[in-house]
GUTI-43697 format. One record per residue (C-alpha): residue number from 1; x, y, z. Coordinates in Angstrom, 3 decimals, decimal comma, padded with zeros to 6 digits. Example, Ala and Ser with C-alpha at 12.3 -4.5 7.8 and 13.67 -1.06 7.14 Angstrom:
+-----+----------+----------+----------+
!  nr !       c1 !       c2 !       c3 !
+-----+----------+----------+----------+
!   1 !  012,300 ! -004,500 !  007,800 !
!   2 !  013,670 ! -001,060 !  007,140 !
+-----+----------+----------+----------+
This chain:
+-----+----------+----------+----------+
!  nr !       c1 !       c2 !       c3 !
+-----+----------+----------+----------+
!   1 !  000,070 !  000,029 !  000,024 !
!   2 !  001,242 !  003,467 ! -000,633 !
!   3 !  001,158 !  004,466 !  003,126 !
!   4 !  003,755 !  001,910 !  004,214 !
!   5 !  007,460 !  001,579 !  003,290 !
!   6 !  007,402 ! -002,310 !  003,826 !
!   7 !  005,531 ! -005,129 !  002,221 !
!   8 !  003,105 ! -007,122 !  004,321 !
!   9 !  003,091 ! -004,604 !  007,262 !
!  10 !  003,234 ! -000,881 !  008,346 !
!  11 !  006,543 !  000,935 !  008,551 !
!  12 !  006,172 !  004,680 !  007,695 !
!  13 !  009,490 !  006,610 !  008,083 !
!  14 !  009,912 !  010,309 !  008,112 !
!  15 !  010,624 !  011,824 !  004,720 !
!  16 !  009,978 !  008,392 !  003,021 !
!  17 !  007,624 !  007,896 ! -000,094 !
!  18 !  005,181 !  006,356 !  002,482 !
!  19 !  005,220 !  009,427 !  004,532 !
!  20 !  004,851 !  011,688 !  001,716 !
!  21 !  001,622 !  009,760 !  000,608 !
!  22 !  000,158 !  009,782 !  003,981 !
!  23 !  000,781 !  013,514 !  004,292 !
!  24 ! -000,748 !  014,314 !  000,888 !
!  25 ! -003,886 !  012,180 !  001,809 !
!  26 ! -004,323 !  013,785 !  005,234 !
!  27 ! -003,895 !  017,138 !  003,553 !
!  28 ! -006,868 !  016,488 !  001,351 !
!  29 ! -008,845 !  015,419 !  004,345 !
!  30 ! -007,904 !  018,623 !  006,095 !
!  31 ! -009,385 !  020,701 !  003,247 !
!  32 ! -012,638 !  018,745 !  003,280 !
!  33 ! -012,655 !  019,403 !  007,286 !
!  34 ! -012,439 !  023,150 !  006,597 !
!  35 ! -008,852 !  023,612 !  007,310 !
!  36 ! -005,969 !  025,347 !  005,305 !
!  37 ! -003,108 !  022,900 !  005,409 !
!  38 !  000,634 !  023,779 !  004,779 !
!  39 !  003,858 !  021,935 !  005,210 !
!  40 !  006,641 !  023,393 !  007,449 !
!  41 !  010,334 !  023,363 !  007,376 !
!  42 !  010,534 !  020,162 !  009,017 !
!  43 !  007,969 !  018,536 !  006,621 !
!  44 !  005,231 !  018,269 !  009,385 !
!  45 !  001,690 !  018,854 !  007,968 !
!  46 ! -000,286 !  021,704 !  009,728 !
!  47 ! -003,973 !  022,376 !  009,099 !
!  48 ! -005,447 !  025,592 !  010,396 !
!  49 ! -008,943 !  026,387 !  011,292 !
!  50 ! -009,399 !  030,059 !  011,960 !
!  51 ! -010,940 !  031,551 !  015,051 !
!  52 ! -013,002 !  034,507 !  015,698 !
!  53 ! -010,289 !  036,432 !  017,571 !
!  54 ! -006,597 !  037,281 !  016,757 !
!  55 ! -005,168 !  034,805 !  019,237 !
!  56 ! -002,453 !  032,123 !  019,341 !
!  57 ! -003,853 !  028,759 !  018,442 !
!  58 ! -004,811 !  025,542 !  020,182 !
!  59 ! -002,584 !  022,837 !  018,849 !
!  60 ! -004,039 !  019,411 !  018,598 !
!  61 ! -001,241 !  017,044 !  017,274 !
!  62 !  000,342 !  013,642 !  017,185 !
!  63 !  002,689 !  011,869 !  014,805 !
!  64 !  002,323 !  010,069 !  011,382 !
!  65 !  005,515 !  007,864 !  011,536 !
!  66 !  005,505 !  004,338 !  012,819 !
!  67 !  008,135 !  001,764 !  013,957 !
!  68 !  008,856 ! -000,998 !  011,621 !
!  69 !  006,090 ! -003,582 !  011,547 !
!  70 !  003,966 ! -001,546 !  013,892 !
!  71 !  000,270 ! -000,757 !  014,394 !
!  72 ! -002,296 !  001,512 !  012,820 !
!  73 ! -003,127 !  003,554 !  016,016 !
!  74 ! -000,082 !  004,888 !  017,634 !
!  75 !  000,162 !  008,460 !  016,368 !
!  76 ! -002,231 !  008,740 !  013,374 !
!  77 ! -005,230 !  008,143 !  015,782 !
!  78 ! -004,436 !  011,373 !  017,662 !
!  79 ! -004,016 !  013,233 !  014,419 !
!  80 ! -007,366 !  011,923 !  013,029 !
!  81 ! -009,180 !  012,849 !  016,277 !
!  82 ! -007,836 !  016,363 !  015,864 !
!  83 ! -009,098 !  016,468 !  012,146 !
!  84 ! -012,546 !  015,113 !  013,570 !
!  85 ! -012,745 !  017,820 !  016,075 !
!  86 ! -012,217 !  020,519 !  013,555 !
!  87 ! -014,646 !  018,682 !  011,114 !
!  88 ! -017,483 !  018,787 !  013,643 !
!  89 ! -017,030 !  022,329 !  014,398 !
!  90 ! -016,925 !  023,386 !  010,662 !
!  91 ! -020,090 !  021,132 !  009,955 !
!  92 ! -021,965 !  023,103 !  012,642 !
!  93 ! -020,618 !  026,400 !  011,364 !
!  94 ! -018,859 !  027,141 !  014,590 !
!  95 ! -015,528 !  028,706 !  015,442 !
!  96 ! -013,718 !  029,089 !  018,683 !
!  97 ! -012,270 !  032,545 !  019,768 !
!  98 ! -008,821 !  030,932 !  019,009 !
!  99 ! -007,661 !  029,320 !  015,803 !
! 100 ! -007,120 !  025,464 !  015,952 !
! 101 ! -004,150 !  023,914 !  014,306 !
! 102 ! -004,012 !  020,286 !  013,745 !
! 103 ! -000,373 !  019,004 !  013,401 !
! 104 !  000,925 !  015,679 !  011,972 !
! 105 !  004,427 !  015,476 !  013,185 !
! 106 !  006,921 !  013,598 !  010,839 !
! 107 !  009,280 !  011,918 !  013,327 !
! 108 !  008,256 !  010,980 !  016,825 !
! 109 !  009,512 !  007,474 !  016,825 !
! 110 !  012,823 !  008,018 !  015,529 !
! 111 !  011,635 !  005,954 !  012,710 !
! 112 !  014,453 !  006,688 !  010,294 !
! 113 !  017,281 !  008,447 !  012,027 !
! 114 !  018,746 !  007,604 !  015,626 !
! 115 !  016,898 !  010,329 !  017,570 !
! 116 !  013,399 !  010,706 !  018,441 !
! 117 !  010,952 !  013,750 !  018,290 !
! 118 !  012,998 !  015,760 !  015,883 !
! 119 !  010,126 !  017,566 !  014,092 !
! 120 !  008,324 !  018,352 !  017,225 !
! 121 !  011,679 !  019,746 !  018,715 !
! 122 !  011,936 !  021,851 !  015,486 !
! 123 !  008,346 !  023,218 !  016,104 !
! 124 !  009,138 !  023,881 !  019,814 !
! 125 !  012,158 !  025,774 !  018,793 !
! 126 !  014,681 !  023,390 !  020,776 !
! 127 !  016,348 !  021,848 !  017,866 !
! 128 !  019,575 !  023,506 !  017,047 !
! 129 !  020,732 !  023,058 !  013,408 !
! 130 !  020,570 !  019,702 !  011,556 !
! 131 !  021,886 !  017,004 !  013,811 !
! 132 !  024,930 !  014,929 !  012,020 !
! 133 !  023,252 !  011,611 !  011,698 !
! 134 !  022,436 !  008,963 !  009,010 !
! 135 !  019,814 !  006,374 !  008,547 !
! 136 !  020,404 !  002,609 !  007,930 !
! 137 !  021,251 !  003,119 !  004,363 !
! 138 !  023,748 !  005,834 !  005,099 !
! 139 !  021,607 !  008,723 !  003,838 !
! 140 !  022,295 !  011,675 !  006,148 !
! 141 !  019,517 !  013,743 !  007,511 !
! 142 !  020,676 !  016,680 !  005,453 !
! 143 !  020,526 !  014,658 !  002,264 !
! 144 !  017,059 !  013,416 !  003,256 !
! 145 !  015,711 !  016,805 !  003,710 !
! 146 !  017,307 !  018,167 !  000,462 !
! 147 !  015,616 !  015,110 ! -001,409 !
! 148 !  012,468 !  016,108 !  000,062 !
! 149 !  012,722 !  019,749 ! -001,323 !
! 150 !  013,545 !  021,285 !  002,092 !
! 151 !  016,579 !  023,254 !  003,086 !
! 152 !  018,750 !  021,435 !  005,452 !
! 153 !  019,721 !  024,397 !  007,201 !
! 154 !  016,112 !  025,619 !  007,347 !
! 155 !  014,875 !  023,315 !  010,151 !
! 156 !  014,760 !  026,338 !  012,416 !
! 157 !  012,122 !  027,725 !  010,148 !
! 158 !  009,655 !  025,269 !  011,638 !
! 159 !  009,652 !  026,972 !  014,980 !
! 160 !  006,152 !  027,833 !  016,009 !
! 161 !  005,582 !  031,584 !  017,153 !
! 162 !  003,545 !  030,345 !  020,198 !
! 163 !  000,359 !  028,560 !  021,180 !
! 164 ! -002,534 !  028,851 !  023,608 !
! 165 ! -002,372 !  025,164 !  024,596 !
! 166 ! -001,419 !  021,716 !  023,266 !
! 167 ! -003,816 !  018,744 !  023,361 !
! 168 ! -002,600 !  015,144 !  022,253 !
! 169 ! -004,827 !  012,064 !  022,190 !
! 170 ! -002,838 !  008,836 !  022,157 !
! 171 ! -003,306 !  005,053 !  022,818 !
! 172 ! -002,207 !  004,300 !  026,427 !
! 173 !  000,264 !  001,664 !  025,181 !
! 174 ! -000,209 ! -000,110 !  028,508 !
! 175 ! -002,771 ! -002,177 !  030,203 !
! 176 ! -004,038 ! -000,027 !  033,024 !
! 177 ! -007,203 !  001,506 !  031,523 !
! 178 ! -008,180 ! -001,955 !  029,968 !
! 179 ! -007,670 ! -003,742 !  033,480 !
! 180 ! -009,864 ! -001,249 !  035,149 !
! 181 ! -012,583 ! -001,366 !  032,563 !
! 182 ! -011,931 !  002,293 !  031,296 !
! 183 ! -012,030 !  003,598 !  027,923 !
! 184 ! -010,125 !  006,882 !  028,687 !
! 185 ! -007,819 !  008,483 !  031,236 !
! 186 ! -006,299 !  011,930 !  031,622 !
! 187 ! -002,535 !  012,059 !  031,649 !
! 188 ! -000,671 !  013,730 !  034,444 !
! 189 !  002,785 !  013,761 !  032,950 !
! 190 !  005,341 !  012,005 !  030,902 !
! 191 !  008,169 !  010,060 !  032,711 !
! 192 !  011,806 !  011,178 !  032,592 !
! 193 !  014,030 !  009,150 !  030,085 !
! 194 !  017,539 !  008,326 !  029,708 !
! 195 !  018,939 !  006,408 !  026,737 !
! 196 !  022,507 !  005,112 !  026,240 !
! 197 !  024,477 !  003,376 !  023,591 !
! 198 !  026,691 !  000,842 !  025,169 !
! 199 !  029,873 ! -000,918 !  023,656 !
! 200 !  031,633 ! -004,079 !  025,232 !
! 201 !  034,795 ! -005,169 !  023,677 !
! 202 !  036,516 ! -008,438 !  024,292 !
! 203 !  038,718 ! -010,479 !  022,032 !
! 204 !  037,289 ! -012,426 !  018,928 !
! 205 !  038,505 ! -016,091 !  018,535 !
! 206 !  037,845 ! -019,485 !  017,061 !
! 207 !  034,862 ! -021,068 !  018,922 !
! 208 !  036,522 ! -024,567 !  018,728 !
! 209 !  039,949 ! -023,769 !  019,745 !
! 210 !  039,679 ! -021,080 !  022,342 !
! 211 !  039,500 ! -022,619 !  025,973 !
! 212 !  036,792 ! -021,408 !  028,213 !
! 213 !  039,028 ! -019,992 !  030,981 !
! 214 !  040,987 ! -017,809 !  028,491 !
! 215 !  038,018 ! -016,365 !  026,862 !
! 216 !  037,256 ! -012,520 !  026,849 !
! 217 !  033,657 ! -013,235 !  025,378 !
! 218 !  031,917 ! -009,737 !  024,923 !
! 219 !  028,586 ! -011,449 !  024,393 !
! 220 !  028,729 ! -013,417 !  027,538 !
! 221 !  029,573 ! -010,252 !  029,481 !
! 222 !  026,812 ! -008,350 !  027,711 !
! 223 !  024,490 ! -011,059 !  028,744 !
! 224 !  025,476 ! -010,689 !  032,395 !
! 225 !  025,044 ! -006,900 !  031,984 !
! 226 !  021,538 ! -007,275 !  030,593 !
! 227 !  020,463 ! -009,350 !  033,494 !
! 228 !  021,966 ! -006,772 !  035,905 !
! 229 !  019,985 ! -004,033 !  034,303 !
! 230 !  016,792 ! -006,112 !  034,948 !
! 231 !  017,667 ! -007,056 !  038,448 !
! 232 !  018,457 ! -003,349 !  039,515 !
! 233 !  015,060 ! -002,128 !  037,919 !
! 234 !  012,992 ! -004,801 !  039,596 !
! 235 !  014,631 ! -004,242 !  042,991 !
! 236 !  013,605 ! -000,535 !  042,975 !
! 237 !  009,901 ! -001,602 !  043,292 !
! 238 !  008,559 !  001,509 !  041,792 !
! 239 !  007,424 !  003,067 !  038,523 !
! 240 !  011,103 !  002,717 !  037,268 !
! 241 !  011,793 !  000,671 !  034,156 !
! 242 !  014,972 ! -000,224 !  032,445 !
! 243 !  015,231 ! -001,867 !  028,992 !
! 244 !  017,781 ! -003,270 !  026,752 !
! 245 !  015,942 ! -003,036 !  023,338 !
! 246 !  018,557 ! -003,681 !  020,756 !
! 247 !  021,822 ! -005,807 !  020,834 !
! 248 !  024,194 ! -006,565 !  018,198 !
! 249 !  027,137 ! -009,064 !  018,495 !
! 250 !  030,137 ! -008,859 !  016,120 !
! 251 !  031,446 ! -010,352 !  013,839 !
! 252 !  028,230 ! -012,233 !  014,035 !
! 253 !  029,525 ! -015,668 !  012,774 !
! 254 !  028,329 ! -018,938 !  014,280 !
! 255 !  032,022 ! -020,211 !  014,910 !
! 256 !  033,570 ! -016,964 !  016,202 !
! 257 !  033,599 ! -015,709 !  019,764 !
! 258 !  031,923 ! -012,227 !  019,703 !
! 259 !  034,777 ! -009,675 !  020,150 !
! 260 !  032,367 ! -006,719 !  020,308 !
! 261 !  028,709 ! -006,204 !  021,478 !
! 262 !  026,761 ! -003,041 !  021,140 !
! 263 !  023,444 ! -002,429 !  023,018 !
! 264 !  020,989 !  000,255 !  024,079 !
! 265 !  019,871 !  001,034 !  027,672 !
! 266 !  016,636 !  002,759 !  028,229 !
! 267 !  015,726 !  004,117 !  031,754 !
! 268 !  012,605 !  005,992 !  032,740 !
! 269 !  010,599 !  006,912 !  035,912 !
! 270 !  008,142 !  009,495 !  036,778 !
! 271 !  010,792 !  011,236 !  038,998 !
! 272 !  014,029 !  012,361 !  037,509 !
! 273 !  015,981 !  011,862 !  040,727 !
! 274 !  014,995 !  008,159 !  041,022 !
! 275 !  015,684 !  007,587 !  037,294 !
! 276 !  019,361 !  009,168 !  037,539 !
! 277 !  020,118 !  007,173 !  040,660 !
! 278 !  019,117 !  003,993 !  039,090 !
! 279 !  020,963 !  004,906 !  035,923 !
! 280 !  024,286 !  005,427 !  037,928 !
! 281 !  023,656 !  002,192 !  039,887 !
! 282 !  023,285 !  000,397 !  036,568 !
! 283 !  026,387 !  001,825 !  035,058 !
! 284 !  028,360 !  001,257 !  038,118 !
! 285 !  027,266 ! -002,459 !  037,915 !
! 286 !  028,106 ! -002,899 !  034,231 !
! 287 !  031,616 ! -001,488 !  034,765 !
! 288 !  032,229 ! -003,904 !  037,535 !
! 289 !  030,967 ! -006,830 !  035,307 !
! 290 !  033,426 ! -005,670 !  032,512 !
! 291 !  036,340 ! -005,270 !  035,045 !
! 292 !  035,735 ! -008,904 !  036,350 !
! 293 !  035,681 ! -010,358 !  032,898 !
! 294 !  038,714 ! -008,459 !  031,525 !
! 295 !  036,489 ! -006,514 !  028,994 !
! 296 !  036,497 ! -002,937 !  027,629 !
! 297 !  033,362 ! -001,008 !  028,398 !
! 298 !  032,118 !  002,453 !  027,081 !
! 299 !  028,832 !  004,178 !  027,001 !
! 300 !  027,389 !  007,291 !  025,409 !
! 301 !  024,262 !  009,197 !  026,604 !
! 302 !  021,989 !  009,432 !  023,488 !
! 303 !  019,313 !  011,548 !  025,145 !
! 304 !  018,069 !  012,836 !  028,342 !
! 305 !  014,421 !  013,705 !  028,314 !
! 306 !  013,104 !  015,328 !  031,642 !
! 307 !  009,892 !  014,461 !  033,276 !
! 308 !  007,159 !  016,642 !  031,633 !
! 309 !  003,934 !  017,251 !  033,853 !
! 310 !  000,802 !  018,296 !  032,187 !
! 311 ! -000,778 !  021,641 !  032,956 !
! 312 ! -003,100 !  021,525 !  036,019 !
! 313 ! -005,877 !  023,672 !  034,550 !
! 314 ! -006,043 !  021,850 !  031,387 !
! 315 ! -006,106 !  018,514 !  033,066 !
! 316 ! -009,064 !  019,652 !  035,175 !
! 317 ! -010,880 !  020,698 !  032,122 !
! 318 ! -010,056 !  017,493 !  030,344 !
! 319 ! -011,343 !  015,556 !  033,388 !
! 320 ! -014,412 !  017,653 !  033,499 !
! 321 ! -015,308 !  016,723 !  030,007 !
! 322 ! -014,428 !  013,055 !  030,684 !
! 323 ! -017,072 !  013,049 !  033,613 !
! 324 ! -019,578 !  015,008 !  031,615 !
! 325 ! -019,446 !  012,420 !  028,944 !
! 326 ! -020,248 !  009,581 !  031,408 !
! 327 ! -016,769 !  008,317 !  032,258 !
! 328 ! -015,234 !  007,905 !  035,558 !
! 329 ! -012,327 !  010,431 !  036,446 !
! 330 ! -009,053 !  008,609 !  035,937 !
! 331 ! -005,482 !  010,257 !  035,970 !
! 332 ! -002,403 !  008,311 !  035,074 !
! 333 !  001,183 !  008,840 !  034,150 !
! 334 !  002,756 !  008,013 !  030,804 !
! 335 !  005,785 !  005,687 !  030,726 !
! 336 !  006,153 !  006,281 !  027,137 !
! 337 !  007,507 !  009,367 !  025,553 !
! 338 !  005,245 !  011,655 !  023,307 !
! 339 !  005,494 !  014,794 !  021,402 !
! 340 !  003,648 !  016,465 !  024,309 !
! 341 !  006,773 !  016,453 !  026,532 !
! 342 !  008,690 !  018,445 !  023,713 !
! 343 !  005,804 !  020,802 !  023,174 !
! 344 !  005,464 !  021,593 !  026,893 !
! 345 !  008,590 !  023,961 !  026,208 !
! 346 !  006,316 !  025,891 !  023,845 !
! 347 !  003,176 !  026,010 !  025,780 !
! 348 !  000,946 !  024,258 !  028,470 !
! 349 !  000,038 !  020,742 !  027,499 !
! 350 ! -002,688 !  018,128 !  028,122 !
! 351 ! -002,839 !  014,386 !  027,025 !
! 352 ! -005,885 !  012,016 !  026,711 !
! 353 ! -005,142 !  008,257 !  026,881 !
! 354 ! -007,292 !  005,827 !  024,930 !
! 355 ! -007,710 !  002,236 !  025,959 !
! 356 ! -005,791 ! -000,354 !  023,585 !
! 357 ! -006,505 ! -003,948 !  023,501 !
! 358 ! -004,165 ! -005,960 !  025,812 !
! 359 ! -002,139 ! -002,821 !  026,201 !
! 360 ! -000,353 ! -003,852 !  022,924 !
! 361 !  001,577 ! -001,234 !  020,956 !
! 362 !  004,454 ! -000,987 !  018,389 !
! 363 !  002,854 ! -004,375 !  016,971 !
! 364 !  000,501 ! -005,137 !  014,179 !
! 365 ! -001,932 ! -006,460 !  016,866 !
! 366 ! -002,463 ! -002,865 !  018,142 !
! 367 ! -006,200 ! -002,193 !  018,300 !
! 368 ! -008,669 !  000,398 !  019,568 !
! 369 ! -012,395 ! -000,073 !  019,767 !
! 370 ! -014,213 !  002,304 !  017,342 !
! 371 ! -016,524 !  003,268 !  020,328 !
! 372 ! -013,392 !  004,301 !  022,339 !
! 373 ! -012,297 !  006,611 !  019,613 !
! 374 ! -015,818 !  008,067 !  019,391 !
! 375 ! -015,734 !  008,671 !  023,341 !
! 376 ! -012,219 !  010,311 !  023,004 !
! 377 ! -013,769 !  012,655 !  020,373 !
! 378 ! -016,744 !  013,683 !  022,457 !
! 379 ! -014,320 !  014,459 !  025,353 !
! 380 ! -011,898 !  016,380 !  023,141 !
! 381 ! -014,888 !  018,605 !  021,786 !
! 382 ! -015,877 !  019,006 !  025,469 !
! 383 ! -012,358 !  020,184 !  026,321 !
! 384 ! -012,332 !  022,543 !  023,325 !
! 385 ! -015,724 !  024,249 !  024,533 !
! 386 ! -014,251 !  024,649 !  027,925 !
! 387 ! -011,225 !  026,332 !  026,697 !
! 388 ! -013,307 !  028,467 !  024,377 !
! 389 ! -015,573 !  029,542 !  026,992 !
! 390 ! -012,676 !  031,145 !  028,895 !
! 391 ! -012,131 !  033,590 !  026,026 !
! 392 ! -015,889 !  034,156 !  024,980 !
+-----+----------+----------+----------+
């Protein structure tokens, strides 16, 4: 299909042919909904619905990109719900005092380049220049932007002049709402995240002639490190989580002892202090393991995202809209990162979580009941009404 970069599944990378096709289709739907669409300097799609007053806009947004072999709802559902909010207002001939901008961000997942949320960082004005990075095929970010018809040095031009508030609807990506029989929940904030790239170096050798006592096996050492990461995170007995999500052993031959292993480490918690203490404990443990095994070990911090609390007043309005539409009040923290945590540096933010079946995300089995999406739309419209009433 034109909206995926892979056969037999969904993968939509920023600045790819599938991304272009999805953006063009969404642009047509924005026009039908009464918006004027445009593409900014980061290839984000922005649809604008005018207000009755000269005010900063309410931004409703999420992302269009997906992980490889991902699901249909993570990201696009939030964009489509924003579009449906405007379509409902337009169909009834109504405008809010403020404009509404629906933004489809191009890169929340780090779907193509080794950094996440590049396009919302550009909009929030916190991306300095063009990061020096390349995709799996060796195409640099600057080259990809140029091939898309954008100026590699022009990302700063995507910076937004300012917004009244930011609203993002997203699948929960977890099991809490479903376990409690709830369709929707109000997000209180997004957990602080640390991500590292790790390299373990030993000595490659023949699998049949290298005796066990003399080996400096980088993969065996990395395996012990992964288990140490899990043990430390479990022992914390809090919302702390730590994950080794990618591992690569080199040279990667069946009859050769691994001489080098690279892996990632992701550490998250609602409290940045707890996250930092756990990360330090993990790194100390990994250094000790490397020393005991005679291995060389190095690490690089890839990114550090602080905890991002949602705005109290916006949370209250979202919760009131939830209750007024027949849903119990429920607030919960997000362990996953979202564009909202970046956009909080531009304006106050609010997030609405939508139940997903079995808590599954980043997987083709990802699913949201249509009735839950309809419920989210009603709550979002209620939120917009409450925001509008304060400026009437």
